[in-house]
N, C-alpha and C positions, 0 to 999 in steps of 0.2 A: 639477321644483322641489322643494326640501325643504319640510318642514312649516313651518319658520320663515319661509322665503321666501313661502310661500302666505299665512301669517298677515300678514306685513308688507305684502304687496300689498293684501290685503283691508282691513287696518287703514287704509292710506293712502286707499283709495277711500271708506271709511266716514267718515273725518275730513274729506275734501274735501266730501262730501255734507252733513255737519253745518255746515261753514263756509259752504257755498253757501246754506243755509237762513238762517243769521244775516245773511249779506250781503244777501239778499233782503229781510229785515225792515228793514235800514238803508235800502235803496233805497226801499222803500214808505213808510217814515217820512219820508224826504226829499221824496217826491212828494206825500205826503198822499193817495195814490190808494187810499183804502179800498174803493172800489167794485170794484176788480179784485183785491183781496187774496185772496179765497177760492180761486179756481181756480189762481192762480199758486202759492200756498203749498201747495195740495194736491199739485201736481206735484212740488215740492221735497221734501215730506214723503214721498211715495211713493218717490222716488229714494233718500232716506235710509233708508227701511225696507228697500228691496231690498238696499242695501249692508250693512245690519245683518244681514239674513238670510243673507248670503253669508259672514259671519265664521265661520271654523272654531273660533275660541275667543273669549272676551270681548275686545272692543276696549279699547285703552289708555284711551280717554276714559271708557268705562263703568266700568272698574276704578277710575280716579281718582275718579269720582263716588261709587262705592260705598264706597271706602275712607274718604273724607273726608265721607261723608253729605251731599253737596251737593244743594241744592234745584234744581228745574228752572231757576229764575232764576239761581242761582249757576253752574250748568252753562253757561248761555248767556253769562254774563259771562266765564267762562274762554275760551269759543270766540271771543267778541268780541275779547279781547286776543290770543289765539293767531292770529287772522286777520291781524293786523298783521305777524306774523313769517312766515306761511306763504302769504299771498295778496297779491300786489302791488296789487290793486285796492281793498284795504280802507281805505287811507289816504284815498283820494278819497271813498269812501262815507262815512267818518266826518266829513269836512269838509262834504260836502253835507248830511248828516243834521243837522248842527249849524248849518248856514247860515253858516259862516265858513271861508274857505279856509285861515286860519291854524291852525285847530283840526283838523288832519288826524291825529287820534289819538283813541282811545276814552277816554271819561270815565264816571264813575258816573252823572252826570246824563243822558248819552246812553243808558246802559243802562236807567235808570228810565223813560225816555220811549219807547224803541224796542222793548224786549224784553218779552215777556208775563210774567205772574205776578211782577211786580217787588215787592220788599220792601226796606225801608231797612236792616234788620238784616244784609243780605248783606255790607255793608262795615264792620260793627262789628269793633273790634280782636280781640274774642273769637271771632268767626265763623271758619269754616275757611278762607275765602279769604285773610284777613290773618294769622290765627294761624299757618298753615303756609306762608305766603309763596307762595301759588299765584299771586296777583296782588298787585302792589305799587303804592300810590299814589305819584306823583311830586310834585315841588314845584309849588305853585300857591297861588292866593289862597283857594280853598275846597276842601272835600272832594269836592263833586260836580263841580267844574270842573277839578280836577287831572288830569293824564294818568294813565291806568292802564296798567301794563306787566306782562306775564306773565313769571314767573321762567324763566330759561333752562332750568333742570333740568326744569321742567314741560313746556316745549315739546318737549324731547328725548323725554320720556316719551310724550307724545301722538303723536309721530311714530314711536314704536316703537323708539327708540334707547336702549339701556342705557348709562348713564354715571353718574358720581358728581359731585355738586355740587362745583364747583371750590373752594368755601370749606371743604369737608371734606377735600379732597385734602391730603396731608401730615399730617393729624391721624389718619386711620384708614387701615388697610391690610387687604386681604382675607386671610382665613385659609382655606387649602386643606385638603381632606380628607387625612389621612395616607395615604401610599402603602402602608402595611402595616396589617394588621388589628390592632385594639387587643387587648391582653391581656384575658382574661375579666374580671378584677377591675376594670379600667378601663372595659370595655364595659358592665358593670353600672351604673357611675356615669352613663354617657351615657344609658342606658335610664331611669334614675330621672329625669333631666331631661325626657326625652320624656314619661314618664307624668305628671309634674307639670304640664307646659305643655299637654298634650293634654286635661286635665280640670281647668280652672281653676274656682275657686269662683265661683258666680254673683254678679255685682255687684262682684267684686274684680278688680284688675289682676293680670297674671301675676306670680307670686312672683319675687323676686330670688334667683338661684342664686350661691352662693359656693363656688368651687373653692379648697381650701386644701391646700398641700403639692405635692410633685412638682416637676419642672422646667417651664420655660416651654413647651417643645415638647409635653410630655405634657398640660399644661393646655389648650393649643390643640387638640390632637388629640381630647381628650374633648369639648370644646365643639363643634368642627366636626362630629364624628360625630353628636352629639345633634341639631344643627341640620339636618344632611343628612337624618336620619330624619324630621324634621318638615317637610322641603321648604323650609327656610330657608337663606339665605346667612349668612355670618358675617364681620364686620369687627372688627378689634381697635383699641382706643384706649388709648394710654398716659395714665394719669391725670395724670402729671407734665406733659403737654402741654395740659391744660385751660387755657382763658383765665383770667386773674386777675380781670378786672373782671366784675361781676355782669351787666351788659348783654350782654357778649360771651358769657358762659355761657348766658344765656337765649336768645340767637340760635342758639347751637350746639345747644341742646336741641331747639328747634323745627325746625331744619334736619335734625337727625338723626331726629327723630320722623317727619318727612315722608319722609326717605330710607328708613327702616325700613318704612314703609307701602308706598311705591312699588315697592321692590325685594324686599320680603318678606325682610328681613335682620335678624338679631339682632346685638347689640353685646357684645363682650368687653372689659370695662374692666380693664386690666392695672395693678396696683399694684406698683411696683418699689422705689424709694428711699423710706425712711421710711414703711413700709407702714401704720402706724397712722394717721398724718395723711392719707395718700392715701386710705385706706379711707373715712374720714369724707367726703371730697370726692366719692368715687365713689358712696356711698350717697345723699348729698344730691342729686346729679344724677339718680340712678336713680329717686328718689322723684317727680321731676317728669316722667319719661318714661313714656309708655303704650306700651311695646314690650318685646320679650323682651331681657333683660339678664343677663349673667353677669359676675361680678367674680372676678378671680383675685388672691389676696393671701396672703402667707406667714403673716400673723397673723389671728386671728379678727376678723370684721367684725361690728360691732354693727348690728342691724337698725334700719331707719328706719320709715317708715310702711308700707312693703310687707312682706308676709310673706317670711321668709328661709329658704332651704334651704341648709344648709352640708354640703358633700361633701368628706370628707378623702381625699386621694389617697395611698394607701399604696404601698409598694414592690411591684413585681410579684413573684409567687412565682418560685421557682427555675426551674420548667418554663416559665413565661412569659418570663423573661429569656433562657432558652435559645432560645426561638422568635425573640425579637427579634434576638439575635446571629446566628442562622443566616440570617435573612432579610437582615440588613444585610451580612454577610460573603459570602454567596453560596457559591460553590464553595470559597472559602478556608477555610470552617469545617471542612471535612473534612481539611485538611492541617495541623492544629494539634496532632496527637499528644496529645490529652487536655488540652492547656494551656487550652483554652476553658473546661473545667469549673472549673479553678482560678481563672480570671478571673471567672467568674460568681459563684463562692463569695466572692471577696474584694471585688469592686467592684460594689455594688448600683446600677448605673447605670440611669437611665431612658432613654426613647426618644432624647432629645437627646444624651446622652453616648454611647450605642451608635452612633448615626449618625456622630457626629463622629470617634470613635475608628476605626470601620471605614473611613471615607473616608481618614483619615490613614495607616492601616496599608497599605491597598491602594495608595495613592499612593507610599509609601516602597518597597514591594516592586516596584512597576512601575519605579521609578527605580533599582532595583538595590541596595537596602539590603543590607548585609552580614550583619545579624543574622538569626537564624532567625525564622520567622514567629511562633512562640509567644512567644519572648523579646521581639520587637518589640511584639506585642500587649500583653503585660504592662506593659512600660515606658511604652507610650503611654497605657494606662489609668491608670497611676500618675501620669503628668504631667497628664492631663486631669482627674483627680479631685483634684488637689492643692488643698487648701483655701486660702481667702483669710483669713488671720489677721493682717493687718497691724496692728501696734501691740499685739497680744496674745500673739504667739508668735514664736519664731525657728526656722526650719527648719535642722536640723543635717544636714550631709552625712556619713553614717556612714563612718568610715575604719577603725575597729577591727574585728578578727576574733576568733574564739574563741581562737586561739593568743596573742592579746595579753592575755588575762585571766589573772591569777595569783590564784586563789582556791582554798579547800579543796574537796575532791571533792563534799561535800554541796551547796555553793552552785552549783557548776557543773552538778550534776544538776538542781537546781531551775530554773535558767535554761533548760536544754534542755527540761525538761518544760513550761515556760511557752511556749516556741516551738512545741512540739508542740500545745498547746491552741489556739493561734492558727491553725496550719496545718490542723488537723483539726476546726475548729469546725463547718463545714457537715456533715461526715460524722456527727459525734456528735449534733448538735442536730437536724438535719433528716432525714438518711437513717436514723439509728438511733432517732429518735423522742423524744429527751430534751426537745426544745423543746415537745412537746405536753403534757408533764407540768406545766409552769409557765412563765409569762412573766417571772418574776423571777429574778435571779441568773445571767442568761445572759451578762452582760458579763464580759470577762476583765480583771482588774485585779491589780496587784502593788504591794507596798511594798518599796522598797530602803532599808534602814536601815543606817547606819554613819557614822563620823566622816568629815570632809572628806578627800578624796583616796584613799578606799579602792576606787574603781572603779565607783561607782553609775552615773554618766553613761556611762562607757565600756561598761558592761554593756548599757545601753539602746541604744547604738550597735551593739553586736554583734547584738542581737536585730533591729534594723532592717535591718542588712546581711544577716543570715541569712534574714529573711522578705521581703526586697526591698520594704520599705515606707518611706514617709516618716516622719521623726522630727521632732517639734516640741517644743521646750522652752518651757513656758508662763512668761511674765513675770508673776509674781504681783503685782508692784507696779502693773501695769496692769489686773489683774483685780479686785483688792479695792478697793472704793469705800466711802467714808463715807456715801454717799447711799443711802437705803433702796431696795432693789430693783435697784440698778445692778450689784452683784456677780453676782446671778443672771442678769441680762441678758447680762453678759460671758461667764459660763460657758455660757449657752445658745448664744451666737454661736460659741464654741469648739467645742462638741460638735456643733452642727448643721453647721458647715463641715467638720469632720473626718469626719463620718459617711459622706459620699459615697465617700471613698477609704479608710476604715477606717485612717487614719493612727495611728501610735503617739504618744500624748500623754504628755509627761514634765513633771509638776508638780514643779519643783525646790524643795527646802526647803519641803515642803508643810505642815509643822507651823505655818507662819505663817498658813495659812488653815484648816487642819483640826485645830486643837488640841482639847483637851477641851471638850466643850460645857458651858457654864456653867449654873448655876441661874438661872432667870429672875427677876432682881431689878428690871429696868426694860425699856423698849422696845428698847434697844440689844441687850440679851442675847437677847431674843426673836427679833429679826431676825437676829442672828448664828447662832442655832440653825437658823433657816429656811434660811440659806445652806448650812450643812452638810448638812441634810436634802436640799436640792435637789441638791447634788453627789452624794450617795449614790444618789439616784434616777437621775441621768444616767449615772453610772458603771455601774450595774447594767444599764442598757438599751443602753449603747454597744457597737456591733458590733466596734470595734477593741480595741486594747490601751491601757489607761490605767495609767501608772506614777507612783507618788508616791515622792519621795525625802525622807529626813529624817535629820538628825543626832541627833535626840532621839526615839527611838521611844516612850519612856515618856511623852512629852507627848501622845500621841495617845489619843483616847477608845477604850476597849476595845470599845464597841459598834461603833465605826467599823472597828476591826481585824477583827472577826468577819465583816464583809461584803467583805473582800478575799480574792481567790482565792489569791494567793501572797504570802508574806512572806519576803524573802531578807535575811538578816543579812550584812553585809559587814564581817568582822572586821579589826582592825588587823593588818597583815602580820607574820608571825613573821620571825625572822632568816633562816630558810631561804627564805621567800617574798621577803624583801627582796633576797636574793642573786639570785634568779631575775629580779626586776624590774630589777636593775642589769645583768644579762646582756642584757636586751632594751632597755635605755635608749637605746643609740646605734644608728642605722642602719648597715648594713654598709659604706656608702660614707664614713662619718665617720672621718677619720684620728685614731687614738688612740696613746698611747705610755705604757707603764709603769703602766697602770691596775691597781689592786689591788682587785678586786671584793669580796673577803672583808672588807677594811677598810671599804669603802664601805657594806657591808651593816650595819655597826654603827651607822650613822646611824638614829636612832629616829624615822623619818618614814614616812608612808604613800606609796603609789604615785604619787599626784598630785604630791606634793612632790619625789619622786625624778625625775619627768619634768621638773619646773621646774628643778631643780639641773642636770640633764644639759643642758638646752637653754641655760641661762644660761652654763654652762661652755663650750659650743660657740661661743657668740658671743664670749666673752672670748678663746678660743684663736684663732678666725678673725681677730679684730681684731689679734692679735699675730702673725699669720702662722705659727702653730705648731699641731701636733697637740694634741688634748685630753690634758692631763696631770692628775695628782693636784693640782698647785698650782692649776690653773684650777677644779677641782672644789671645792677648799677655799674659794676665794674665793666661788664660787657658793653653797656651803652656808651660809656666814656670812650672805650676803644673804637667803637663804630663811629662816633662823632668825630674822633680824631682823624679817622680816614676821610671823613667828609669835610674836614677843615671847618668844623662848626663847634661852638661852645655849648656844652650841656648846661642849661640854665637851672637856677634854683626852683623856678616855678614848675619846671617839668618833673623834677625829682623830689619835690617837697613831700616828706612823710614816708619815703621809701624804707628808711632804716631807722 
């Protein structure tokens, strides 16, 4: 027999001996045979003591009494009610002891009369029997005459059966230990929880622990590791699932407090949606519970009556992420030809992301994916880390390449340097030690300045394609808010969401938000300056690339410009550059006839307008069933100039038709 089986058998014998002793007291009370009470009871007590001595570990009944500090009479009441579920003869004994065949159930009046050391306070609402729902009074005319029933969860515990109260099922779920060793930085957080709960202040409840940051899997792994070191189980509860009524919440708190004591389990309260409001509900419930509690929330939690320990979960170091990836990928890690190092440098994923990506890549390769393992890993990471920016940004699928850009050599060189900074960020900052000098100014940011149509957005597309990263164009109309604090909140959502995948952020027409900081004349000016300062702070800390575009560089604050890594001027194209733009305006499959590119280059418009004219002319020609000719381009040019509120001069179009 196993140790558990030995304990279970011994626990069953001990429980039956205890029930036999209570049953004997009922029988003697019914017979009023006090003259024979001594010898018979002595025999039952001796049998109980022998069963207790044979226990290899504390019996479930003794644990229950110790945990809830039950008096001898309260212990006997629990056994009286348990006998109804575990001993078929108890109902008849209860009826006989009460002198009424219809009362074949235990009552508090029967307990007061038949059991020793009786006290009225045992059934007080604040006493442990009723507070923790160990026994529950049923309907009746009086408290002493109402049926008493033991709660099902308590019966299972006495019988040595581990289970969860059915009223908690669906609300909580067990949290298992991670199958991989925690990174050292996260293991230290788990140890802080262990140290805090191992040495509580005398007379105070256990402090509330708040895990802030990281993904859900990492939070659970840290909490589960700490609880395992303390010999505790861990169950997770979504705060959004808490009952709405006060009575139901009170019942939940008492049931959980009982569960935590019976099963030696801590509670992880998970705040997800609207973390600020949920955190308040979590702290409110935690204040009422006398058990180990951890709250996970993305925003800071305000302490309640309990002492609060806030632990910030940072990103694992590069070496720690390397270990996570190698454990998750297994033998595949050695077949990636150095691509894993690039992935680790670019995508600062936690435990959840690493597991998900590794499983997906291995499944794709097993199914015969055509991509190389390294390419598949990168693309899967990019998709997995894709930020959720609904309503605040638009993801642009980059189509442009370097050969599509028509810019002077200086601007092309600056753009290539910018790409190199992003590619080699980890090498320079971490391996070469520049990050150890300062934590400021490590973000890579650029300003693309030039009139509309000069290629600013296209250049951002080229960088995204070159670096194989996602590009998001920020909708400033959704970011800027007239309500105080809302703009910063929107910016925080953008940067926090984009951080995981280090996506490229393109703030189009940024002068609308980042213009010259005004002198503080009223509260609106002061908060506008706060918004700009917050943006500067986030851009300097952002791991990815943030690009601002503007048509009016002179409108930007010079202090702001000093904190940008790259400033690229996009000049209005010269005649030679416009000629090159016209050469690239039509795809090779577009039918054309008699196009005079030199004459087209005389149109004094930027590249974006050239593309619009070419596209409009193509639609006109296609509708006429003809190849694109100069006449179609003339009509398209007039339409484009109308949009620009400009006149198409004779000098620009002479000789077109």
